[in-house]
N, C-alpha and C positions, 0 to 999 in steps of 0.2 A: 721726341718720339714721332715716327712717321705713321700716318694712318694707312691702314690696308686698303688699297683701291678695290672698289667693287667691280664685278664684271657684269655685262649686260649684252644680250644679243643685239645685233645691229639690223636695221632695215626690217623690223617686225613690229606689230602692234604694240609690243611691250615697251618700245622706245617712246611711245606716246603717252604712257602712263607715268605720272609724277606723284610721288608719295612723300610726305614730310611732316613737319612739325611747325609750330609758331615760334619764330625766334631761335636763337642758339645759346643765349646767355641766361642761365638759371642755376643758381647755386646748388640745389639738390641734385642736379645732373652730374656734378663733379664727384668722381669716385663711384658713380652708378653707371652713367652712360660714358662719361669721359674718363679715361684712365687717370689715376692719381698723379702721374708724373707729367701730365699734359699741361702746358702753360695756357693761361686763359686766351692769350692772343692767337692760339692755334685751334681754338675750339671750332670756329667755322670750317677751317680746313678739314678737321676731323669729321664733323657732322655731315659735310657735304660728300664725304666718301662712304657714308653709311646709308644715307638717304638720297633721294633724287630731286628733291625740292625743299625749300623753306619759304614760309610766309613771313615777310618782314613786317613786324608790328609797329616799330618806331615811327614809320611814316604816317601813322594814324594820328600820333600826338604832336608831331612837329616836323619842321623841315630838316632833312639831313643834308650833310655836305656832299657836293659832287665827288670830292676826293674819297668819301666813304663808299660810294657806289663803285668807284673805279677799283678800290681795294677789294671789296666783296667779289667783284668780277674776277680779279686776278688770282684770288685764293681758292677758287672753286674749279671743278673739273669742267672740261669743254662742253659736256652735255647736260650740265646742271642748269636749274631754272629757279629763279625767284618769283614769287608772287608778292605783290605789294598791297598793303592796306592803304587806301586813299585817305587823305587828311579829313579829320572829322569836321574841320571848318567848311567843307563842301557839302557834307551831308546833315550835320546837326543844325539845320536852319528851318525856319517856318516856310519860307518860299524857296523851293529848290530851283526855280528858274533864275534865281539871282546868284547861282554858284559859279557862274562863269570865270569870274577873276581867280577864285580859289583853285579851280581846275587848271587854268592856264599857268598859274604859279607853280603848282605841282609838277607839271611836265616840263617846266623850264628850270626846275631845281637841281637837275643833274641825273634824274632816273634813267635817261637814255644811255648813260655811261655803263649800264649793265649790258648793252648791246643785245646779242642774241640770247642772253640769259635773262632778259626781261620777260617774265610770264604775265599772266593776267593781273588786272587791277581789281581789288575787291572794294567796293563802295558799300561800307557798312552803315546801316541806319539804326537809330535808337529804337528801343522797344515801344516807345510812345508814338512813333512816326506812323501815321495812317496813310492809306493809299488814296490818292486823289489823281484821277486820270489825267486831267489837263496839266497839272503841275509836274507830275512824273514824266509825262511825255516830254515836257519842255527840258527837264533835267537830262533825260536820255539823248536829246538832241545836242546837248552841250558836250557829250563824251566824244572825243576825237577818234575816228577810225584809224588815222595815221598821225604821226608826229614826226617831222623831218624825215619822211619817207619810210618810217618804221611802222608796221602794222601794230595796233594796240587792241588787246582783248580786254573786255570789261565784264564783271560779274557784279550783281547787286545782292547784298545780304540784308534781307527784310526781316523784321521780327514782330510784326503785328498781324493778327488774323485777317485784317481787312484786305491784305494783299493776296489772300486765297480767292482770286477773282479772275474770270476769264479775260477781262479787259487788260489786267496786268500781264498775263501770259501773252496776249496778242501784241501788246506794246514790246515786250522783250524780243519776241520773234521778229517783229518789224525792224527792230534796231540791231538784231544779231547779238544781244546781250544775254548772258547766262544768269540764272537765279541760283544763289549758293544753296545747296542742299544741306539742311541741318540734320545731322544724324545723332541719334541717342541723346536727345536734349529736350528741354521744355519749350523751345522755340517752335513756331509753326513749320511744319515740313512741307516744302513745295519742291517736288522732284521732277517737275516737267522739264523736258530737254527743249531749250529755246535758242541754242547757239551751236556753233560747230565744235564746241568743247563743253566739258561738264566740270563743275567746281563743287567739291563737297568738303564740309568740315564735320568731323565726327567727334563727339564729346563724351563718350561713355567709358573711358578707362576707369578702373577701380583698383584700389590698393591690394586687395586680396589676390588678384591675378598677377602672376609673375610677368606676363607680357601685357598687362593692362587690360586686355580683353581675353576671354576664354578662347580656346583654339577654334571652337565652333563659330563664335562670333567673328573671329579673324577671317575664317573661311568664307563666311557670308559676305563680309565687305570686300574681300578680294574677288569673289565671284561677281558681285555687283559691278565692281570697277572693270573687270574683264568684259561684262556684258555692255557697259556704256562705251567702252573703247571699240567694241565690235559693232556698235550701232543699234543696240536694242535697249529696251526699257526693262530694268530689273523689276521683279515682283517684290511686293512687301513694302513699297515706299508710297507715300501719299502724293498724289498729283491732283491738279485742279481740273484738268481735261483728260478724259480717257482716250487720248490720241496716241497712235503708234508713230514714233519718230521715224524719219527717213533712215533707211538702213545704210548709214554712212559711218565710216570709221571716225572716231572722235578722240581728241586729246582729252585726258582726264587728269584733273589736279585734286588729290585728296590729302587733307591735312588732319592730323590727330591733334585736337585742341582741347583745353580745359580738362574737365574730369580730374582724375589723379595725375596731375601734370608730370610728376616724377617718373611715371611709367610711359609717357607718351612716346619717347624715342624708341623703347623696346617695341611698342605696338607698331610704330612706323616701320621699323626694320623687319618685323614679322610679316607685315603686308608686302614690303618690297620683295621679300623672298618668295612669297606666294604668287605674285604676278610675274616673276622673272622668267618663268617657263611658258609664257603665252606665245 
């Protein structure tokens, strides 16, 4: 079965908005998101033509083969982008300043085989990890701005209230690193704009809604995404500093994660449709 290509306007802010899900292999999606007659080996091909990005989770748990990255690159449309969750071996440690070797191994593992489809790297921290200015600054200094001539974007996903601190926001802005915006979750929300792009993970899909979210909630997230892309700060989100970001167009990466996972592709597609007319 051939997946239906999506259409998207060129050379508009909409091209800078990426919306997707976490991974593409999930049994409950078969027959719900994926057609019954679609073979498993073609699921990425199909998903990448219904959404505009996917966050790869497997890289968090272990090293992937370089040939896998090459395959994923070749199976997806030219304008598709992957975000990668960085290895837990780099973030789940007491002293972050000692993560250098893990970071180097990650970028040497073949991720650059994604070429222009390599999007931001999400460095996710445990809920127990607390903010320490000196150690976190040392960690941010380890994150390469370029690897083999390719610019690398970094986002940090922190899940402890101690990160709701002006020094944390200042460090991120100094290093040009984004903070992952936690939407509709129990994790602390830090929606300060600290980089030339925005990275959001929304986790509020529910079974009772056919699209995972109500139409009103989808409209709200679509509008927030458009506002981020246009360079403004959406209302209704929690920030550490009441600062107005520079009015610059920004790439936006938004992933529908967790919640009622079976509904996440439907929510993602509904958001893609809502931002397509920007």
